[in-house]
C-alpha positions in Angstrom: 0.0 0.0 0.0 1.3 3.4 -0.8 1.3 5.7 2.2 -0.4 9.0 1.3 -1.9 12.0 3.1 -5.1 10.3 3.9 -3.3 7.3 5.4 -1.2 9.6 7.6 -4.3 11.6 8.6 -6.1 8.5 9.8 -3.0 7.4 11.7 -2.8 10.8 13.3 -6.3 10.5 14.5 -5.4 7.1 16.0 -2.5 8.8 17.8 -4.9 11.5 19.0 -7.1 8.8 20.4 -4.2 7.1 22.1 -3.3 10.2 24.0 -6.6 9.8 25.9 -4.9 7.0 27.8 -2.1 9.2 29.2 -2.1 8.7 32.9 -4.4 5.8 33.0 -2.9 2.8 31.1 0.3 2.3 33.0 1.9 -0.1 33.0 0.4 -0.8 29.5 1.2 1.3 26.4 -1.0 4.1 25.0 -2.8 2.8 22.0 -5.5 4.3 19.6 -7.2 2.6 16.7 -9.4 3.7 13.8 -11.5 1.4 11.5 -12.2 2.6 8.0 -14.4 1.2 5.3 -14.9 2.7 1.8 -13.1 5.8 3.1 -15.4 6.4 6.1 -14.5 6.1 9.7 -16.8 3.4 11.1 -15.2 2.7 14.4 -12.7 4.4 16.9 -11.1 3.2 20.1 -8.4 3.6 22.7 -6.9 1.6 25.5 -8.3 3.2 28.8 -7.2 1.0 31.7 -5.2 -2.2 32.3 -7.4 -5.2 31.9 -10.0 -3.2 29.8 -10.6 -3.6 26.1 -7.6 -2.9 23.8 -8.0 -0.1 21.4 -8.5 -2.5 18.4 -11.3 -4.3 20.2 -13.1 -1.1 21.2 -12.9 0.2 17.6 -14.0 -3.1 16.1 -17.0 -3.2 18.5 -18.1 0.3 17.5 -17.8 -0.6 13.8 -19.7 -3.8 14.1 -20.5 -5.5 10.7 -19.2 -2.3 8.9 -15.5 -3.5 9.8 -15.8 -6.5 7.4 -13.5 -5.9 4.4 -12.1 -2.7 6.0 -8.8 -1.3 7.1 -7.8 -0.8 10.7 -5.1 1.9 11.7 -3.5 1.1 15.1 -0.6 3.2 16.7 1.0 -0.1 18.0 1.4 -3.5 16.4 -1.6 -5.6 17.6 -0.7 -8.2 20.3 -0.5 -11.9 19.4 -0.6 -13.5 22.8 -2.9 -13.8 25.7 -2.4 -11.4 28.6 -5.2 -10.0 30.7 -7.2 -10.0 27.5 -7.3 -12.2 24.3 -5.0 -11.4 21.5 -6.2 -8.6 19.3 -5.0 -10.5 16.2 -7.9 -12.8 16.6 -10.4 -10.0 17.0 -9.1 -8.4 13.9 -9.3 -11.5 11.8 -12.7 -12.5 13.2 -14.1 -9.0 12.2 -13.1 -9.6 8.6 -10.5 -6.8 8.5 -8.6 -7.0 5.2 -5.8 -4.5 5.8 -3.8 -3.6 8.9 -1.8 -0.3 9.1 0.2 0.2 12.2 2.8 2.8 13.4 5.1 1.3 16.1 6.4 -2.1 16.3 5.8 -3.9 19.8 9.2 -4.1 21.6 7.7 -6.6 24.2 8.8 -10.1 23.1 5.9 -11.6 24.9 3.4 -9.7 22.8 5.1 -8.9 19.6 4.6 -10.6 16.2 1.0 -9.7 15.6 1.7 -8.4 12.1 3.3 -11.8 11.0 0.4 -13.7 12.5 -2.1 -11.5 10.4 -0.1 -11.8 7.3 -0.2 -15.6 7.8 -4.0 -15.2 7.8 -3.8 -13.3 4.5 -4.4 -9.8 6.0 -2.5 -7.1 4.1 -0.1 -5.3 6.5 1.6 -1.8 6.2 4.0 -0.9 9.0 5.8 2.3 10.2 3.1 4.9 9.3 3.9 8.0 11.6 6.2 5.8 13.7 8.2 8.6 15.1 5.2 10.4 16.5 3.7 6.9 17.9 7.0 5.9 19.4 7.3 9.3 21.2 3.9 8.7 22.8 5.1 5.5 24.4 8.7 6.4 25.1 8.4 5.5 28.8 6.9 2.1 28.0 9.4 1.3 25.3 12.3 2.4 27.6 11.1 0.1 30.3 10.6 -2.9 28.1 14.1 -2.5 26.7 16.0 -1.6 29.8 13.9 -3.0 32.7 13.7 0.4 34.3 11.5 3.6 34.2 12.2 6.6 32.1 13.7 9.4 34.2 13.2 13.1 33.3 15.4 15.4 35.3 13.9 18.8 35.9 15.7 21.8 37.2 15.3 25.6 37.4 18.8 27.1 36.8 20.5 30.5 36.5 22.7 31.5 33.7 25.7 30.2 35.5 24.0 26.7 36.3 23.1 27.3 39.9 20.0 25.7 41.4 20.1 27.8 44.6 22.2 30.4 46.4 24.9 29.4 49.0 22.2 29.5 51.7 20.0 27.1 49.6 17.5 29.8 48.7 15.8 29.1 45.4 12.3 30.5 45.4 11.9 31.5 42.6 14.5 31.4 40.1 12.2 31.0 37.2 8.9 32.7 36.4 5.3 31.5 36.4 5.4 30.5 32.9 8.2 28.0 33.6 6.5 26.6 36.7 3.3 26.0 34.7 5.2 24.2 32.0 6.9 22.0 34.7 3.6 21.2 36.2 2.2 20.1 32.8 5.0 17.5 32.8 4.2 16.5 36.4 0.6 15.9 35.2 1.7 13.2 32.7 4.3 11.5 35.0 3.8 8.5 37.2 6.0 9.7 40.2 7.8 12.9 41.4 11.1 12.4 43.2 13.1 14.6 45.5 15.9 14.0 47.9 16.2 14.3 51.7 17.6 18.0 51.4 14.7 19.1 49.3 12.3 17.4 51.6 13.7 19.1 54.7 14.5 22.6 53.2 11.5 23.2 51.0 8.8 20.9 52.3 7.4 20.6 48.7 3.8 19.6 48.0 4.8 17.7 44.9 1.4 18.0 43.5 0.0 19.2 40.1 -1.4 22.7 40.6 -0.7 24.9 37.5 -1.8 22.3 35.0 -4.8 20.0 34.4 -4.1 16.6 36.0 -4.1 13.8 33.4 -5.2 10.4 34.7 -4.0 9.2 38.1 -2.2 11.7 40.3 1.6 11.0 40.5 3.2 9.2 43.4 5.2 11.6 45.6 8.7 10.0 46.4 11.4 11.2 48.7 14.8 9.4 48.8 16.6 9.5 52.2 19.7 7.8 53.6 18.1 7.6 57.1 14.4 7.8 58.0 13.9 11.5 58.5 12.7 12.9 61.8 8.9 12.9 61.6 7.5 16.3 60.7 3.7 16.5 61.4 3.7 19.7 59.0 5.3 17.8 56.2 3.2 18.2 53.0 3.7 14.7 52.0 1.3 13.8 54.8 -1.6 15.4 52.9 -4.2 13.2 51.1 -3.7 15.1 47.8 -1.6 12.3 46.4 0.1 9.0 47.7 3.5 9.3 49.2 6.4 7.1 49.7 9.7 7.3 51.5 12.7 5.2 50.3 15.4 4.9 53.0 18.5 2.9 53.5 18.3 2.9 57.2 15.1 2.3 59.1 14.8 3.8 62.5 12.2 4.7 65.3 10.6 7.5 63.0 9.5 5.0 60.3 6.3 4.0 62.1 5.3 7.6 62.7 5.5 8.2 58.9 3.5 5.1 58.2 0.9 6.1 60.8 0.6 9.4 58.8 -0.2 7.7 55.8 3.3 7.6 54.0 4.7 4.3 52.7 8.2 3.7 54.1 10.3 1.2 52.1 13.9 0.2 52.6 16.2 0.2 49.5 19.9 -0.2 49.0 20.5 1.6 45.7 18.9 3.9 43.2 18.6 1.0 40.7 16.6 -1.1 43.2 14.3 1.9 43.8 13.8 2.4 40.1 13.1 -1.5 39.8 10.5 -1.2 42.5 8.8 1.8 40.8 8.8 0.1 37.6 7.2 -3.0 39.0 4.6 -0.8 40.4 3.8 0.4 36.9 5.5 3.9 37.5 7.1 4.2 34.1 7.8 7.9 33.8 9.6 9.5 36.7 10.1 13.2 37.2 13.3 14.0 39.2 12.9 17.4 41.0 15.6 17.2 43.6 18.6 19.4 44.4 22.2 19.2 43.3 23.0 16.0 45.4 20.1 14.0 43.9 20.7 15.1 40.2 24.5 14.3 40.8 23.6 10.8 41.9 21.5 10.1 39.0 23.8 11.7 36.5 26.8 9.8 37.9 24.8 6.6 37.9 23.9 7.3 34.2 20.1 6.9 34.9 18.8 10.2 34.0 17.3 9.8 30.5 16.2 13.3 29.7 16.7 16.8 31.0 14.3 19.7 31.2 16.1 22.8 32.2 14.4 26.1 32.9 17.0 28.8 32.7 16.4 32.2 34.0 18.3 35.4 33.0 20.1 35.8 36.2 23.5 35.1 37.7 23.8 33.7 41.1 27.5 33.2 41.6 29.5 31.7 44.4 31.5 28.5 44.7 29.3 27.3 47.4 26.0 27.9 45.6 24.2 24.7 44.7 25.0 23.5 41.2 23.1 21.1 39.0 25.9 18.5 38.7 28.4 18.5 41.6 30.9 15.7 42.4 34.3 15.7 41.0 33.5 17.0 37.7 35.4 16.0 34.5 38.9 16.3 33.2 38.3 17.0 29.5 35.5 18.2 27.4 35.1 14.8 25.8 33.8 13.5 29.2 30.9 16.0 29.2 27.3 14.8 29.3 25.5 16.2 26.4 21.9 16.6 25.3 20.6 15.4 22.0 17.4 16.2 20.1 17.3 19.4 21.8 14.2 21.6 22.0 14.2 25.2 23.1 11.1 27.3 24.1 10.9 30.8 25.3 8.7 30.9 28.5 8.3 34.6 29.6 11.8 35.8 30.4 13.1 32.2 30.8 14.4 29.6 28.3 13.3 26.0 28.4 16.0 23.6 27.1 14.9 20.0 26.8 16.8 17.0 25.3 17.8 13.4 25.7 20.8 12.7 27.8 23.9 11.3 26.1 26.6 10.0 28.3 30.3 9.8 27.2 31.7 6.5 26.2 
């Protein structure tokens, strides 16, 4: 089949439908589907919740008999194996679909192969239509399937000289309201927001979505601490606005007080074990909002996958001011961490710089 503007427009519609699952489908991917017959859309669907109908099934049910002899456009290769629901390949074949058009290939070896199954059933298959756009929609899911850990977005508000705070740790506010609203929009589509012990103590953050519309489930609030912190009855993590969790290396007498206050307290030995637990919980996109120590730990561990920096037109100065990446630093420029696929957006007087993290070899 020749891919034309109409084909891409129908796949774009399927991607638009898939976006409705943001915040509700984890740990499953976001998928949309459109059924077309004689040039007319006869069915649409998207995956809403784990265990619920897949996008293809919803679209085929809406199409009914009109699906017979038609084409189905799906953002992700249909599954070919039993999971919580039967394989979509069977539903597609049973509906009498003659042509499958999909965007992304399924990276999950347990579910992949649906296109080959349908081809063996004499269904025509066209792959890769608007693949880049569909891949981007499911980047956290694909990353988790390929690496076994969640996708980590490091977020920071910085000055022109790369400072997160002054030497007295004062940081409110480096950036303007436009930048803060933009950051809250990313929070709204994340599965967890992470800070460290210093931020928890110094800032007492709410870690909730306020300046953007919440999409799906509210993100889990996470604080990483070496020792269980002294219980603070005024800590905003105790609010019922969102679930909260403390990861600590050392449990002590304060742990039960936090638990009694509604905060989950778990012991963990490493950042990787924490990411593993969060991934096992279906938290596939994590937003890292800690201070310099936490960002340094994640960058040194090579587990920050993307950076979103909000840079304000100010200079803080001072060798003791908090920097984004501390530690020992590097010897040569070839050892620098770089950003790829960089996006820049002006937000009021600030500049947002976003890109994928590339670590030196």
